[in-house]
C-alpha positions as CSV (number, residue, x, y, z in Angstrom):
1,X,83.4,76.3,61.6
2,X,87.0,77.5,60.9
3,X,88.8,78.3,64.2
4,X,92.2,80.0,64.4
5,X,94.3,81.4,67.2
6,X,97.0,84.1,67.9
7,X,98.9,82.9,70.9
8,X,101.5,85.5,72.0
9,X,103.9,85.2,74.9
10,X,103.7,88.1,77.3
11,X,107.7,88.7,77.3
12,X,107.6,92.2,75.9
13,X,106.1,94.6,73.2
14,X,104.1,93.3,70.4
15,X,106.5,92.6,67.4
16,X,105.6,93.6,63.7
17,X,105.6,89.9,63.0
18,X,103.3,89.1,65.8
19,X,100.9,91.7,64.5
20,X,101.0,90.2,61.0
21,X,100.4,86.7,62.4
22,X,97.3,88.0,64.3
23,X,96.1,89.9,61.4
24,X,96.4,86.8,59.0
25,X,94.4,84.9,61.5
26,X,91.7,87.5,61.8
27,X,91.5,87.9,58.0
28,X,91.2,84.2,57.5
29,X,88.5,83.9,60.2
30,X,86.4,86.9,58.8
31,X,86.8,85.8,55.3
32,X,85.5,82.2,56.0
33,X,83.0,83.0,58.7
34,X,85.1,81.7,61.4
35,X,86.4,82.5,64.9
36,X,89.5,84.1,66.1
37,X,90.7,83.2,69.5
38,X,93.3,85.0,71.5
39,X,95.3,82.7,73.9
40,X,98.2,83.9,76.2
41,X,100.9,81.5,76.3
42,X,102.7,82.5,79.5
43,X,104.5,79.5,80.8
44,X,108.0,80.8,80.5
45,X,107.9,82.4,83.8
46,X,111.6,83.7,83.7
47,X,110.8,86.0,80.6
48,X,107.1,86.9,81.5
49,X,106.5,90.6,82.2
50,X,103.6,91.3,84.5
51,X,101.9,94.1,82.4
52,X,102.9,92.7,78.9
53,X,99.7,90.8,78.4
54,X,97.7,93.9,79.0
55,X,99.9,95.8,76.5
56,X,99.4,93.1,73.9
57,X,95.7,93.1,74.2
58,X,95.5,96.9,74.0
59,X,97.7,97.0,71.1
60,X,95.5,94.4,69.2
61,X,92.5,96.5,70.0
62,X,94.0,99.8,68.7
63,X,94.6,97.8,65.6
64,X,91.0,96.6,65.3
65,X,91.9,93.0,65.8
66,X,89.2,92.2,68.5
67,X,89.1,88.3,69.3
68,X,85.9,86.3,69.3
69,X,87.3,84.5,72.4
70,X,90.1,85.3,74.7
71,X,91.1,86.2,78.2
72,X,89.1,89.2,78.4
73,X,86.2,88.2,76.1
74,X,85.7,84.7,77.6
75,X,84.3,81.9,75.6
76,X,83.4,78.2,75.8
77,X,87.0,77.0,76.0
78,X,88.1,79.1,79.0
79,X,90.5,79.8,80.6
80,X,92.5,81.4,77.8
81,X,95.6,81.8,79.8
82,X,98.1,78.8,79.8
83,X,99.2,79.4,83.5
84,X,95.5,78.7,84.4
85,X,95.5,75.3,82.6
86,X,98.5,73.4,84.3
87,X,96.3,70.7,85.4
88,X,95.4,69.8,81.8
89,X,98.9,69.7,80.7
90,X,99.9,67.5,83.6
91,X,97.1,65.0,82.7
92,X,98.1,64.7,79.1
93,X,101.8,64.7,79.9
94,X,101.0,61.6,82.1
95,X,99.2,59.9,79.4
96,X,102.3,60.3,77.1
97,X,104.6,59.0,80.0
98,X,102.2,55.9,80.7
99,X,102.0,55.1,76.9
100,X,106.0,55.3,76.6
101,X,105.9,58.4,74.2
102,X,107.5,60.4,76.8
103,X,110.4,59.7,79.3
104,X,111.9,61.4,82.3
105,X,115.3,63.1,81.9
106,X,117.6,63.6,84.9
107,X,120.4,65.2,83.2
108,X,121.6,68.3,84.9
109,X,122.0,71.8,83.1
110,X,125.9,71.4,83.4
111,X,125.9,68.1,81.7
112,X,123.7,69.3,78.8
113,X,125.8,72.3,78.2
114,X,128.9,70.2,78.3
115,X,127.3,67.8,75.8
116,X,126.6,71.0,73.5
117,X,130.0,72.1,73.6
118,X,131.3,68.8,72.7
119,X,129.0,68.3,69.7
120,X,129.8,72.0,68.4
121,X,133.5,71.2,68.7
122,X,132.9,68.1,66.6
123,X,130.9,69.8,64.0
124,X,127.7,68.3,64.9
125,X,124.2,69.8,65.4
126,X,123.5,70.1,69.2
127,X,121.0,67.9,70.6
128,X,120.0,65.6,73.4
129,X,121.8,62.4,73.1
130,X,119.0,60.3,74.7
131,X,121.1,59.1,77.7
132,X,118.0,58.9,80.0
133,X,115.8,57.3,77.3
134,X,117.6,53.8,78.1
135,X,116.6,53.9,81.9
136,X,114.3,51.2,83.1
137,X,110.8,52.6,83.4
138,X,110.2,51.3,86.9
139,X,113.6,52.8,87.9
140,X,112.7,56.1,86.2
141,X,109.4,56.4,88.1
142,X,111.1,55.9,91.3
143,X,113.7,58.5,90.7
144,X,110.9,60.9,89.5
145,X,109.7,61.0,93.1
146,X,113.0,62.6,94.6
147,X,115.1,63.9,91.7
148,X,114.7,66.9,89.5
149,X,113.8,65.9,86.1
150,X,112.2,67.1,82.8
151,X,109.8,65.0,80.5
152,X,111.0,64.6,76.9
153,X,109.1,63.3,73.9
154,X,110.3,60.0,72.6
155,X,110.8,60.6,69.1
156,X,110.7,57.3,66.9
157,X,114.3,56.5,65.9
158,X,113.6,56.0,62.3
159,X,111.0,56.9,59.8
160,X,109.9,60.5,58.6
161,X,107.0,62.9,59.0
162,X,105.4,64.1,55.7
163,X,103.6,67.4,56.0
164,X,101.3,69.5,53.6
165,X,101.8,73.2,54.6
166,X,99.5,75.8,53.1
167,X,102.3,77.9,52.4
168,X,105.4,75.7,51.9
169,X,103.6,72.7,50.2
170,X,104.9,69.2,50.8
171,X,107.6,69.0,53.4
172,X,109.3,65.9,54.5
173,X,111.3,65.6,58.0
174,X,113.4,62.5,58.6
175,X,112.9,61.7,62.3
176,X,116.7,60.9,62.7
177,X,117.1,64.7,62.6
178,X,114.6,65.5,65.3
179,X,115.6,66.0,68.7
180,X,113.8,64.6,71.9
181,X,112.2,67.8,72.7
182,X,111.4,68.8,76.4
183,X,107.7,68.7,77.0
184,X,107.5,69.4,80.8
185,X,110.2,71.5,82.5
186,X,111.4,70.8,85.9
187,X,109.3,73.4,87.6
188,X,106.1,71.4,86.2
189,X,105.4,74.1,83.7
190,X,104.9,72.7,80.1
191,X,106.7,73.9,77.2
192,X,105.3,75.6,74.2
193,X,105.3,72.2,72.3
194,X,103.1,70.4,74.7
195,X,100.8,73.2,75.8
196,X,100.2,74.5,72.2
197,X,99.1,71.1,70.9
198,X,96.8,70.4,73.9
199,X,95.2,73.7,73.8
200,X,94.8,73.7,70.1
201,X,93.0,70.2,70.1
202,X,90.9,71.1,73.2
203,X,90.0,74.6,71.7
204,X,89.0,72.9,68.4
205,X,91.5,75.0,66.4
206,X,91.2,74.1,62.7
207,X,94.0,76.1,61.2
208,X,97.2,77.0,62.7
209,X,98.8,80.1,61.2
210,X,102.0,81.1,62.6
211,X,105.6,82.2,61.8
212,X,108.3,80.3,59.7
213,X,110.5,79.8,62.7
214,X,108.1,77.0,64.0
215,X,108.5,74.9,60.8
216,X,111.3,72.6,62.5
217,X,108.8,71.8,65.4
218,X,106.1,70.6,62.9
219,X,107.4,66.8,63.1
220,X,107.3,67.1,66.9
221,X,103.8,68.6,67.0
222,X,102.4,66.2,64.4
223,X,103.8,63.4,66.5
224,X,102.1,64.6,69.5
225,X,98.8,64.7,67.7
226,X,99.4,61.1,66.5
227,X,100.3,59.8,70.0
228,X,97.1,61.4,71.5
229,X,95.0,59.9,68.6
230,X,94.0,63.4,67.6
231,X,93.4,64.8,64.1
232,X,95.8,67.5,63.4
233,X,94.8,71.0,62.2
234,X,96.0,72.5,58.9
235,X,99.1,74.5,59.1
236,X,100.3,77.7,57.3
237,X,103.9,79.1,58.2
238,X,104.4,82.6,57.4
239,X,107.7,83.9,56.0
240,X,110.3,85.9,57.9
241,X,109.9,89.7,58.2
242,X,113.4,91.0,57.4
243,X,115.1,94.5,58.0
244,X,116.5,96.5,55.1
245,X,119.8,94.5,55.4
246,X,117.7,91.3,54.7
247,X,118.3,90.1,58.5
248,X,115.5,89.2,60.8
249,X,113.6,92.3,62.0
250,X,114.2,93.1,65.6
251,X,112.2,95.2,68.1
252,X,115.5,96.5,69.3
253,X,115.8,98.3,66.1
254,X,112.6,100.3,66.6
255,X,111.2,99.4,63.3
256,X,110.0,96.0,64.6
257,X,108.0,97.4,67.5
258,X,104.3,97.8,66.8
259,X,104.0,100.4,69.9
260,X,107.0,102.4,68.5
261,X,105.2,103.1,65.1
262,X,101.7,103.9,66.7
263,X,103.5,106.1,69.3
264,X,105.0,108.0,66.4
265,X,101.5,108.7,65.1
266,X,101.2,105.8,62.3
267,X,97.5,105.3,61.9
268,X,96.6,101.9,63.0
269,X,94.8,101.3,59.7
270,X,97.9,102.3,57.7
271,X,100.1,99.9,59.9
272,X,97.5,97.0,59.3
273,X,97.4,97.8,55.6
274,X,101.2,97.6,55.4
275,X,101.8,94.7,57.5
276,X,99.2,92.8,55.4
277,X,101.5,93.3,52.4
278,X,104.4,91.6,54.1
279,X,104.3,88.3,52.7
280,X,100.8,88.3,51.0
281,X,100.2,89.7,47.6
282,X,96.7,90.5,46.3
283,X,95.6,89.5,42.8
284,X,95.8,92.9,41.5
285,X,98.4,95.7,41.9
286,X,96.6,97.5,44.7
287,X,98.5,98.6,47.6
288,X,96.0,100.6,49.6
289,X,93.3,98.8,51.3
290,X,90.7,99.3,54.3
291,X,90.3,96.5,56.6
292,X,87.2,95.4,54.9
293,X,88.8,95.5,51.5
294,X,91.6,93.2,53.2
295,X,89.0,90.7,54.4
296,X,87.6,90.5,50.8
297,X,90.8,90.0,49.0
298,X,92.8,87.8,51.4
299,X,93.8,84.4,50.4
300,X,96.2,82.1,52.2
301,X,97.3,80.6,48.9
302,X,98.8,84.0,47.9
303,X,101.2,84.1,50.9
304,X,104.8,83.9,49.6
305,X,107.6,81.7,51.0
306,X,110.1,84.6,50.6
307,X,111.1,86.9,53.4
308,X,109.4,90.2,53.4
309,X,111.6,93.2,53.6
310,X,110.2,95.9,56.1
311,X,110.5,99.3,54.4
312,X,109.8,102.2,56.8
313,X,109.3,104.7,53.9
314,X,106.6,102.5,52.2
315,X,104.9,102.2,55.6
316,X,104.9,106.1,55.8
317,X,103.7,106.6,52.3
318,X,100.7,104.2,53.0
319,X,100.1,106.4,56.2
320,X,99.9,109.5,54.3
321,X,97.4,107.9,52.0
322,X,95.3,106.9,54.9
323,X,95.6,110.3,56.6
324,X,94.3,111.9,53.5
325,X,90.9,110.5,54.1
326,X,90.6,111.6,57.9
327,X,88.5,114.8,58.2
328,X,90.4,117.7,59.6
329,X,88.5,117.7,62.9
330,X,89.2,114.2,63.6
331,X,92.9,114.5,62.5
332,X,93.1,117.3,64.9
333,X,91.6,115.2,67.6
334,X,94.0,112.4,67.0
335,X,96.9,114.7,67.1
336,X,96.1,116.5,70.2
337,X,98.5,114.2,72.4
338,X,101.4,115.4,70.1
339,X,100.6,119.0,70.8
340,X,100.9,118.7,74.6
341,X,104.4,120.2,74.9
342,X,103.8,122.9,72.4
343,X,102.2,126.4,72.7
344,X,99.1,124.9,70.9
345,X,98.2,122.5,73.8
346,X,95.5,124.6,75.0
347,X,94.5,126.4,71.7
348,X,90.8,125.8,70.8
349,X,89.6,123.8,67.8
350,X,88.5,127.0,66.2
351,X,91.9,128.5,66.1
352,X,93.7,125.1,65.4
353,X,91.5,123.7,62.6
354,X,92.4,126.3,59.8
355,X,96.2,125.7,60.9
356,X,95.9,122.0,60.6
357,X,94.0,122.3,57.1
358,X,96.9,124.5,56.0
359,X,99.6,122.0,56.8
360,X,98.2,118.5,56.4
361,X,99.0,118.0,53.1
362,X,101.6,115.0,52.7
363,X,101.5,114.5,56.5
364,X,102.9,110.9,57.2
365,X,102.9,110.6,60.8
366,X,100.9,112.5,63.5
367,X,104.2,113.4,65.4
368,X,105.1,115.5,62.5
369,X,102.3,117.9,63.2
370,X,104.0,120.1,66.0
371,X,107.0,120.7,63.5
372,X,104.5,121.6,60.8
373,X,102.6,124.0,62.9
374,X,105.7,125.7,64.2
375,X,105.5,128.5,61.6
376,X,102.4,129.6,63.3
377,X,104.1,130.0,66.4
378,X,103.7,133.5,68.2
379,X,107.4,133.1,69.2
380,X,109.8,133.8,66.5
381,X,112.0,130.8,65.9
382,X,115.8,131.4,65.3
383,X,116.4,131.0,61.7
384,X,118.4,127.9,60.7
385,X,121.4,128.1,58.5
386,X,119.4,127.8,55.1
387,X,117.0,130.5,56.2
388,X,120.1,132.8,57.1
389,X,121.6,132.2,53.7
390,X,118.3,133.6,52.0
391,X,118.0,136.4,54.5
392,X,121.4,137.8,53.9
393,X,121.2,137.4,50.1
394,X,121.7,140.4,47.9
395,X,117.9,140.2,46.7
396,X,116.9,140.1,50.2
397,X,118.8,143.3,51.1
398,X,117.0,145.1,48.4
399,X,113.3,143.7,48.8
400,X,112.9,143.1,52.7
401,X,113.3,146.7,53.7
402,X,111.0,147.8,51.1
403,X,108.3,145.3,52.0
404,X,108.7,146.4,55.8
405,X,108.0,149.9,54.9
406,X,105.0,149.1,52.7
407,X,103.5,146.8,55.5
408,X,104.1,149.3,58.3
409,X,102.7,152.4,56.2
410,X,99.9,150.4,54.7
411,X,97.9,149.5,57.9
412,X,96.9,146.1,56.3
413,X,94.2,144.1,58.0
414,X,94.1,141.2,55.6
415,X,96.8,138.7,54.7
416,X,96.0,138.9,50.7
417,X,96.5,142.5,50.8
418,X,99.9,142.2,52.6
419,X,100.9,139.6,49.9
420,X,99.8,142.0,47.1
421,X,102.0,144.6,48.6
422,X,105.0,142.1,48.3
423,X,104.1,141.3,44.6
424,X,104.1,145.1,43.9
425,X,107.5,145.2,45.3
426,X,108.8,142.6,43.2
427,X,107.5,144.4,40.0
428,X,109.2,147.5,41.1
429,X,112.5,145.9,42.1
430,X,112.6,143.3,39.4
431,X,113.0,140.5,41.9
432,X,110.8,137.5,41.6
433,X,110.2,133.9,42.3
434,X,112.2,132.5,45.2
435,X,114.6,135.3,45.5
436,X,111.4,137.4,46.5
437,X,109.4,135.1,48.5
438,X,112.2,132.8,50.1
439,X,113.8,135.6,52.3
440,X,110.4,136.7,53.4
441,X,109.3,133.3,54.5
442,X,112.7,132.8,56.4
443,X,112.3,136.0,58.0
444,X,108.8,135.4,59.4
445,X,109.2,131.7,60.4
446,X,113.0,131.1,60.4
447,X,112.6,128.2,58.1
448,X,112.5,127.9,54.2
449,X,109.7,125.5,54.1
450,X,106.1,125.1,55.6
451,X,102.4,126.1,54.9
452,X,101.5,129.1,52.6
453,X,102.5,132.4,53.7
454,X,99.0,133.5,53.4
455,X,98.0,131.2,56.2
456,X,101.1,132.2,58.3
457,X,100.1,135.8,57.8
458,X,96.5,135.2,58.6
459,X,97.3,133.6,61.9
460,X,100.2,135.8,63.4
461,X,98.5,139.0,62.2
462,X,99.9,142.3,60.3
463,X,101.4,143.6,63.7
464,X,103.4,140.5,64.5
465,X,104.5,140.1,60.9
466,X,105.8,143.8,60.9
467,X,107.7,143.3,64.3
468,X,109.3,140.0,63.1
469,X,110.5,141.4,59.8
470,X,111.7,144.3,61.8
471,X,113.7,142.4,64.2
472,X,115.3,140.3,61.5
473,X,116.4,143.4,59.7
474,X,117.2,145.1,62.9
475,X,115.3,148.0,61.7
476,X,112.9,150.2,63.8
477,X,109.7,150.6,61.6
């Protein structure tokens, strides 16, 4: 059975790139009848955030990516948190040391920084100079008992590693270009390189689907599999996700944060749909997918090497397509949190459902709903500059007072009857189209856009409509 994993570090919000990695792993597992494992790689104690692991788990669940095994789910290879597996890493590090595939390094942080500066000044790629690799093993073991040290991987000094990647094809890595990677830090915690290889083997991972940034580490990881005598899994390295300036997408920009998009009211289904298209291309021209359709269509062989540009406008368009399919009662339930600071916070569903129905067309994000409902407010909004330009127009001066008198004298109870009165004023004055309707909308709502006037009039009622128009014209009806 195929087994894949997503192994985030709890160092902050989940990045869009991380969500895509998790998604592709899930899609591959579901498509092939395999298992999706969630593992927390929390060995970077300086950067770990206490609640980040819970936030990551919650975000994955909000997006429908439920693991088959993991920290909360359990499973046959528990624990699934690396800080709870330290004895395993120490055991395997000792085996590497004993076999001569790893060695202790006693170099201070100051010496290593000085070395890097010298290498940069000489135009060289920074890397460890293997100074401690020549220490006699007996002397090294003796010093390990009393001196701070790390363990480094002893990269062979010649030869090459050939790798067949599911995305990048055949790759060759000359070992002369590979650094002696730190495997165990001075605090005894493993680095990613040791821990992920040990865990992937012990958890029987068959396919490692991860970001392109890990490609340079492939030779180190394949050497570890060779040194341990293990069969390596297949690898697929996903292309970078870029911003609109074609630089690597960052969470600091806002567009790179999964939580930021969900908090703005992008439906999780739409975010999953869009993220799936960042690097993977279906066999047809479709762009809208349900999760089940993604599972059916997904194929690792159709993942591109080229960086994928994150386009917020495209995401919001897909979100609008997904929101079209949500029944209005469900849409209102999802949007309730965004209404908490508005006058509609305590309004009943019976009151709000027709209003939401009137304004939902083209909705891209749930956080747009309060502004769309604003024309239904029982508190008149101060007109913006564009609205004032229509209210002060010559056609408005001729039509609005007449409309006000008709509405006041007509004792209307139905919105349609009030609109018919406006049409009649238009015929009598020769004013039509925007010149007739836009000043009226601006006077009633303070804006030139929004839902149909019929819906607004039905909500605010004839008396409020007359009062608003009168206040705007400063006329006592």
